[in-house]
C-alpha positions in Angstrom: 0.0 0.0 0.0 1.3 3.5 -0.9 0.5 5.9 1.9 0.0 9.5 0.9 2.6 12.1 2.0 -0.1 14.0 3.9 -3.3 12.9 5.6 -6.1 14.9 7.2 -7.2 14.0 10.7 -9.8 15.1 13.1 -10.8 14.3 16.7 -14.1 14.6 18.3 -12.5 16.1 21.5 -10.9 18.9 19.4 -13.6 19.8 16.8 -12.1 23.2 16.0 -8.6 21.9 15.3 -7.3 21.0 11.9 -4.7 18.2 12.0 -2.5 17.2 9.1 -0.3 14.1 9.4 3.0 14.0 7.5 3.8 10.4 6.8 7.4 10.7 5.5 10.6 11.5 7.4 10.4 13.5 9.6 6.9 12.2 10.4 4.8 14.7 12.4 1.3 15.9 13.2 0.6 19.6 12.8 -2.4 21.5 14.0 -3.0 24.2 11.4 -5.0 26.3 13.7 -1.9 27.2 15.8 1.0 25.6 13.8 1.7 23.3 16.8 3.9 20.4 15.7 4.4 17.1 17.3 7.3 15.1 15.7 6.9 11.3 15.7 10.7 10.8 15.1 13.7 11.1 17.3 15.3 14.3 15.9 18.3 14.4 18.2 21.5 14.9 16.3 20.0 17.0 13.5 21.2 20.5 12.9 18.7 22.9 14.4 19.0 25.3 11.4 18.4 22.5 8.9 15.4 21.2 10.9 13.9 24.8 11.1 14.2 25.3 7.3 12.8 21.9 6.5 10.0 22.3 9.0 9.0 25.7 7.5 8.8 24.1 4.0 6.7 21.2 5.3 4.3 23.5 7.1 3.7 25.3 3.8 3.2 22.0 2.0 0.8 20.8 4.7 -1.2 24.1 4.4 -1.3 23.8 0.6 -2.5 20.2 1.0 -5.3 21.3 3.3 -6.3 24.1 0.9 -6.4 21.7 -2.0 -8.5 19.2 -0.1 -11.0 21.8 1.0 -11.4 23.0 -2.6 -12.2 19.5 -3.7 -14.8 19.1 -0.9 -16.4 22.5 -1.8 -16.5 21.5 -5.5 -18.6 18.4 -4.7 
């Protein structure tokens, strides 16, 4: 099975939050409401500047993924 790079997630205890799950390294869950990120990988040993730059790009990609998904839902 090929898992998509991004998945949308929701949780009934957090109905106002928008969760995007990034399934590739570094795997993480981001809440687009406040850009809170929880990494699912051990990132010790990585350069902080590299991680910050990569994270910024991934946040933009996650946001773009969400926007595309919402456009598809609205079109239906």
